[in-house]
C-alpha positions, 0 to 999 in steps of 0.5 A: 519547602513547607508542605500544608497540613492535613486534608479537611473532611466533613464526616457524615454516616461514618464516611468521609466527603472530602474536597479535592482537586484533580491535577492533569498533564500530558506530556510527549517529550519526556523519558518514560523512565522518569515516571516512577520517580516522578510518582514517588515524588508526588506521593511524597509531597502529599498526593492521595492518588497518582495515575500515569497512563500511556496515551495517544496525544494530538497529531497521533503522538505517543505520550503519557497523561499524569493525573493527581488527586490531592487535597485542595490545600496541596494543589499549587504545591503538587503542580509545582512538583510537576513542573520541577519534575517533568517537561510539562508547560501546564496543568489542568485542575479540576475541583471535585469531591470524594466520598470514602467508606469508614475504614478499619484495619483488622488482623485475620489469622491463617495457617501461613500467618496473620494478614491485615484486612481492610473493612469498609463500612457505611452507617455501621454496615460492612460494605467491603472487605480486602486483604492488604496486598503487601502483608498477603504478599510477604506471608505467601512468599515466607510460606512458599504458598500461592498469593491467591491462596493466602487471599482466599484463606484470609477472606474465608477466615474473616467471614467465619470470624464475622459469623462467630460475632453475629451469633454471640450478639444473638 
């Protein structure tokens, strides 16, 4: 089974506007233990984001809602994966556009070890900074430190690096 190629993007001001689809379905007759497997399959086949939520459906029946964000060229393929892996009989597809910040990854040193930080910018201005959870988790576990301490120190050290860079520019 061939999976179509990369996403089509329109670059503007160092951010990206993407043409995407949102695929949704509601299911009330599937074993909820299947959810993690379904989610992993959808990501493996190119989904950008997958949400699975508990939901109260018509006639007050408990069920789940699966919401998938994907590049337009993968919509039919991912719908087929849903049909194959779940008990759904139909999906809803909505066209949408997404805009994302320009993202760069940067290593920041901490007393526990280096942590990767995701830096999001628009028009060259940094608007969002976030330590990568998996990096911070591994470092916290190795050091026997609380995860929140690793996050706080990472952010403090990132800010110090930025201030130092700004001073050098002046």
